[in-house]
C-alpha positions in Angstrom: -27.4 33.7 -5.8 -24.7 32.5 -8.1 -24.8 28.7 -8.6 -21.7 26.9 -7.3 -20.0 24.5 -9.7 -19.1 21.5 -7.7 -16.5 20.2 -10.2 -13.1 21.5 -9.9 -11.4 22.5 -13.2 -8.9 20.1 -14.7 -6.0 22.4 -14.1 -6.6 22.1 -10.3 -5.4 18.5 -10.5 -2.1 19.5 -12.1 -1.3 21.2 -8.8 -2.4 18.2 -6.8 -0.2 15.9 -8.9 2.7 18.3 -8.6 2.4 18.2 -4.8 2.4 14.4 -4.8 5.4 14.3 -7.1 7.3 16.7 -4.9 6.6 14.4 -1.9 7.7 11.4 -4.0 11.0 13.0 -4.7 11.6 13.8 -1.0 10.8 10.2 -0.1 12.8 8.5 -2.9 9.9 7.0 -5.0 10.2 6.5 -8.7 6.5 5.8 -9.0 3.4 5.5 -6.9 0.3 3.2 -7.2 -3.0 3.6 -5.5 -6.5 2.1 -6.0 -8.3 4.0 -3.2 -11.4 5.7 -4.7 -10.7 8.8 -2.7 -7.1 9.0 -3.8 -8.3 8.6 -7.4 -10.8 11.4 -7.1 -8.1 13.6 -5.4 -5.5 13.0 -8.1 -7.8 13.1 -11.2 -11.3 14.3 -10.4 -12.8 10.9 -11.3 -15.5 9.7 -8.9 -16.7 6.2 -9.4 -18.5 3.3 -7.8 -15.8 0.8 -6.6 -16.4 -2.8 -7.6 -14.4 -6.0 -8.2 -13.0 -4.4 -11.4 -9.8 -2.5 -10.3 -9.4 1.2 -11.0 -5.9 2.4 -10.1 -3.7 5.4 -10.6 0.0 5.4 -11.4 2.0 8.5 -10.8 5.6 8.5 -12.0 8.4 10.8 -11.1 8.3 12.7 -14.4 5.0 14.0 -15.8 2.8 11.0 -16.4 -0.3 10.1 -14.5 -2.0 7.0 -15.8 -5.4 5.5 -14.8 -6.1 1.8 -15.1 -9.8 1.2 -15.5 -12.2 -1.3 -17.0 -13.4 -0.5 -20.5 -17.0 0.0 -19.2 -15.7 3.0 -17.2 -13.7 4.7 -19.9 -16.4 6.9 -21.3 -17.5 7.8 -17.8 -14.0 8.9 -16.9 -13.8 10.9 -20.1 -17.1 12.6 -19.3 -15.6 13.8 -16.0 -12.5 15.1 -17.7 -10.3 12.8 -15.6 -6.8 14.3 -15.5 -4.9 11.2 -16.5 -4.0 9.0 -19.4 -6.5 6.2 -19.6 -5.5 2.6 -20.0 -8.4 0.2 -20.2 -8.8 -3.6 -19.8 -11.8 -5.3 -21.1 -13.2 -7.4 -18.2 -12.4 -8.9 -14.8 -10.8 -11.3 -13.9 -9.7 -11.5 -17.6 -7.4 -13.9 -19.3 -4.5 -11.8 -18.1 -4.3 -9.6 -15.0 -5.7 -6.1 -15.5 -2.4 -4.8 -14.0 -0.6 -6.2 -17.0 -2.3 -3.5 -19.1 -1.0 -0.9 -16.7 2.6 -2.1 -16.6 2.7 -2.5 -20.4 2.0 1.3 -20.5 4.2 2.6 -17.7 7.1 0.1 -17.4 7.5 0.4 -13.6 11.0 0.2 -12.2 13.0 1.3 -9.1 11.3 2.1 -5.8 7.5 2.1 -6.2 5.2 3.3 -3.4 1.7 1.8 -3.0 -1.2 2.8 -0.9 -1.3 0.7 2.2 -5.1 0.4 1.9 -4.7 -1.9 -1.1 -6.2 -5.4 -0.6 -3.8 -8.3 -0.5 -5.3 -9.8 -3.6 -4.8 -6.6 -5.6 -1.3 -6.0 -4.2 -0.3 -9.6 -5.2 -1.6 -9.0 -8.7 0.3 -5.7 -9.0 3.5 -7.3 -7.7 3.3 -10.1 -10.2 2.8 -7.6 -13.1 5.5 -5.2 -11.9 8.4 -7.7 -12.1 11.6 -6.3 -10.5 10.1 -3.1 -9.1 10.6 -2.7 -5.4 7.1 -2.1 -4.0 6.9 -0.2 -0.6 3.8 0.5 1.4 3.3 4.2 2.0 0.7 6.7 3.3 2.1 9.4 1.1 -1.1 10.3 -0.7 -3.1 10.3 2.5 -0.6 12.8 3.9 -0.8 14.9 0.7 -4.5 15.2 1.3 -4.1 16.7 4.8 -3.8 20.3 3.8 -6.5 21.5 1.6 -6.1 23.8 -1.4 -8.2 27.0 -1.4 -10.6 25.6 -3.9 -11.3 22.6 -1.6 -11.9 24.9 1.3 -14.6 26.7 -0.6 -16.3 23.4 -1.2 -16.0 22.5 2.5 -17.5 25.9 3.5 -20.5 25.3 1.2 -21.0 21.8 2.6 -21.0 23.3 6.1 -23.7 25.8 5.1 -25.8 23.0 3.7 -25.3 20.9 6.9 -26.4 23.8 9.1 -29.6 24.0 7.0 -30.1 20.2 7.4 -29.9 20.6 11.2 -32.4 23.5 11.1 -34.7 21.4 8.9 -34.6 18.6 11.5 -35.5 20.9 14.4 -38.3 22.5 12.4 -39.8 19.1 11.6 -39.9 18.1 15.2 -41.2 21.5 16.3 -43.8 21.5 13.6 -45.1 18.1 14.7 -45.4 19.4 18.3 -47.4 22.5 17.1 -49.7 20.3 15.0 -50.5 18.1 18.0 -49.8 14.9 16.0 -47.3 12.1 16.4 -43.7 13.1 16.6 -41.5 11.6 13.8 -39.6 8.4 14.1 -35.8 8.4 13.9 -36.0 7.0 10.4 -38.6 9.6 9.2 -36.4 12.4 10.6 -33.4 11.0 8.9 -35.2 10.8 5.5 -36.4 14.4 5.9 -33.0 15.9 6.6 -31.4 13.8 3.9 -34.0 15.0 1.3 -33.4 18.6 2.5 -29.7 18.5 1.9 -30.0 16.8 -1.4 -32.6 19.2 -2.6 -30.5 22.3 -1.7 -27.6 21.0 -3.7 -29.5 20.3 -6.8 -31.3 23.6 -6.6 -28.3 25.8 -5.9 -25.3 23.9 -7.5 -24.1 22.9 -10.9 -22.4 19.6 -11.8 -23.3 18.0 -8.5 -20.7 15.3 -7.6 -22.4 12.2 -6.2 -19.9 10.9 -3.7 -20.2 7.9 -1.3 -22.7 10.1 0.7 -24.3 13.1 -0.9 -26.3 14.1 2.3 -27.6 12.3 5.4 -26.4 11.0 8.6 -27.5 9.4 11.9 -30.6 10.2 13.8 -31.2 8.6 17.2 -33.1 9.2 20.4 -33.2 8.1 24.0 -31.3 4.9 24.8 -30.6 4.3 21.1 -28.4 7.5 21.1 -26.1 5.9 23.7 -24.6 3.8 20.9 -22.2 6.3 19.2 -22.9 5.0 15.7 -26.4 3.5 16.3 -28.5 3.4 13.1 -31.8 5.2 12.9 -34.7 3.0 13.9 -38.5 3.1 13.9 -38.4 4.5 17.5 -40.7 7.5 17.7 -39.5 10.6 19.5 -41.3 11.3 22.8 -41.5 13.9 25.5 -38.4 14.0 27.7 -36.1 12.4 25.1 -32.5 13.3 24.4 -32.0 13.0 20.7 -29.1 13.5 18.4 -28.8 14.8 14.8 -25.5 13.6 13.5 -25.5 15.0 9.9 -23.3 15.9 7.1 -22.9 16.1 3.3 -20.3 16.3 0.5 -20.1 19.2 -1.9 -17.8 18.4 -4.8 -16.8 15.3 -2.9 -15.6 17.3 0.1 -17.3 16.3 3.3 -18.5 18.2 6.4 -20.1 16.9 9.5 -22.2 18.8 12.0 -23.8 17.2 15.1 -26.0 18.5 17.8 -27.8 17.0 20.8 -31.3 18.1 21.7 -33.8 17.7 24.5 -37.5 17.5 24.0 -39.1 19.5 26.9 -37.6 20.9 30.1 -34.2 19.3 30.7 -33.7 17.3 33.8 -30.7 18.0 36.1 -28.9 15.0 34.6 -29.6 16.1 31.0 -28.3 19.6 31.8 -25.2 18.3 33.4 -24.4 15.9 30.6 -25.1 18.4 27.9 -23.2 21.3 29.6 -20.1 19.1 30.1 -19.9 18.2 26.5 -20.6 21.8 25.4 -17.7 22.9 27.6 -15.4 20.1 26.3 -16.3 21.0 22.8 -15.5 24.7 23.4 -12.1 23.8 24.9 -11.6 21.5 21.9 -12.1 24.4 19.6 -9.2 26.1 21.3 -6.9 23.1 21.4 -7.1 22.7 17.6 -4.4 24.9 16.3 -1.4 24.8 13.9 1.7 23.5 15.6 0.0 21.3 18.1 0.1 17.5 18.0 -3.2 15.7 17.4 -2.8 13.7 20.6 -2.3 16.8 22.7 -5.4 18.4 21.3 -7.3 15.3 22.1 -6.0 15.0 25.7 -6.8 18.6 26.6 -10.3 18.3 25.1 -11.3 15.1 26.8 -9.7 16.1 30.1 -12.7 18.4 30.6 -15.0 15.3 30.6 -12.7 13.4 33.0 -12.5 16.3 35.4 -16.3 16.5 35.4 -16.4 12.9 36.7 -17.8 11.6 33.5 -14.8 9.9 32.1 -16.4 6.4 32.3 -18.8 7.5 29.6 -16.2 8.4 27.0 -16.3 6.0 24.1 -14.1 7.8 21.4 -11.5 10.4 20.6 -12.0 14.1 20.1 -12.1 13.9 16.3 -10.6 13.0 13.0 -9.6 14.5 9.6 -12.2 15.3 7.0 -11.8 15.7 3.3 -12.7 13.4 0.4 -13.6 10.9 3.2 -16.0 11.7 6.1 -13.4 10.0 8.3 -9.7 10.2 7.3 -6.3 10.9 8.8 -5.0 12.6 10.8 -6.7 11.4 14.0 -7.3 13.5 17.1 -6.4 10.6 19.4 -3.8 9.6 21.9 -1.9 7.6 19.4 -1.5 10.2 16.6 1.5 12.5 16.9 0.7 14.3 13.6 1.3 18.1 14.0 -1.8 20.1 13.0 -1.2 22.6 10.1 -3.1 25.5 8.6 -5.4 24.2 5.9 -6.4 21.0 7.6 -10.1 20.2 8.2 -10.8 18.1 11.3 -13.8 17.3 13.4 -14.2 18.5 17.0 -16.7 16.0 18.5 -16.3 15.0 22.2 -19.1 12.8 23.4 -20.4 10.8 26.4 -22.7 7.8 26.2 -24.7 6.8 29.3 -26.0 3.2 28.8 -29.8 2.9 29.0 -30.2 6.7 29.0 -28.7 8.6 26.0 -25.7 9.9 24.3 -24.5 13.5 24.1 -22.2 14.7 21.3 -21.6 18.1 19.7 -19.5 18.2 16.6 -18.2 21.0 14.3 -15.9 20.7 11.3 -12.9 22.9 12.0 -10.6 24.6 9.5 -7.2 24.9 11.1 -5.9 28.4 10.5 -2.5 30.2 11.1 -3.6 31.4 14.5 -6.2 28.9 15.7 -9.2 27.2 14.1 -12.5 28.3 12.6 -15.8 26.3 13.1 -17.2 25.9 9.6 -20.5 24.6 11.0 -22.3 27.3 13.1 -25.6 25.9 14.3 -26.2 26.9 18.0 -24.6 24.6 20.5 -25.9 25.7 24.0 -28.6 23.6 25.7 -31.0 26.5 25.8 -30.8 26.7 22.0 -31.0 22.9 21.7 -34.1 22.5 23.9 -37.4 22.0 21.9 -40.4 23.2 24.0 -43.4 21.0 24.3 
């Protein structure tokens, strides 16, 4: 097997930056400022650990991309071949604002967009340093990230393959404990096992592994704990009759994938079968509702209507899904309030769920690549209850 190189070549980022500049021209921006770590990785290939010391990217309307960063990060950015001019400040908070170093290099003027995720403190510091520039909040770079380049899709596909193997490793651990006749694993033990599996695969089969905010891992919960959609793994030990959920994912080259399945330990009860089958049907319909040209809110409605029509609407706690890219959760949102039109090249989750208090949660999720004529599930682990029942 040929090792996959997780780091995209520097020339890739020239195309990314050109896309952003084209959008800036359409929207009348003379420059753009962002300090979001995912935007920085998207624009330059530089992945870093955010701290109180600002790291920011300036894109102007010509051909300059400038990164503001603390001196202690300069050599690290150079080691990653960050596709930007580097302007460093020594320390934070500093005698003068770090943004003064940036504005001395780029001389901002005219209409300047800034990422709406910037904190008030950093925005105030940028405004003070940028003088007469007209700063306007914009989600331009978030929208630029919607449609993935082919190189990014390759990374998402590989992350999906690893995620499927993590799901399989979790099932094997539980089945192995049953065969051995010993204690079943706790949620925390199962989570550690699948995380170690995903990480080991990457380091064994990839070069230049990019350590993003999450390399591999996820949520593992059973019984009543799984009725909390984002409940954290606990020391609860799996037991016969439990519904349990593996909500897993990983990032290859900083590009995320999630894959989630709900399992039953032993012969399912009538209620367990009803709940699981309903979510399986909703997820199957959701796979069809995700297609280029359809609004996110319409895809969400059609998917969740399956749950409502089954009489289980009271147990819905969240939307159909969300965008996936350099963030595990990012726009667009498959939700009633998002009118974004889906387009080929987007990657979104398809994860309807129900949560029955005191009993369990049921959720099935695939990461979907929107195509010209529909959508492709990148994660492929079996979804039907018969395949997700672990015999005792």
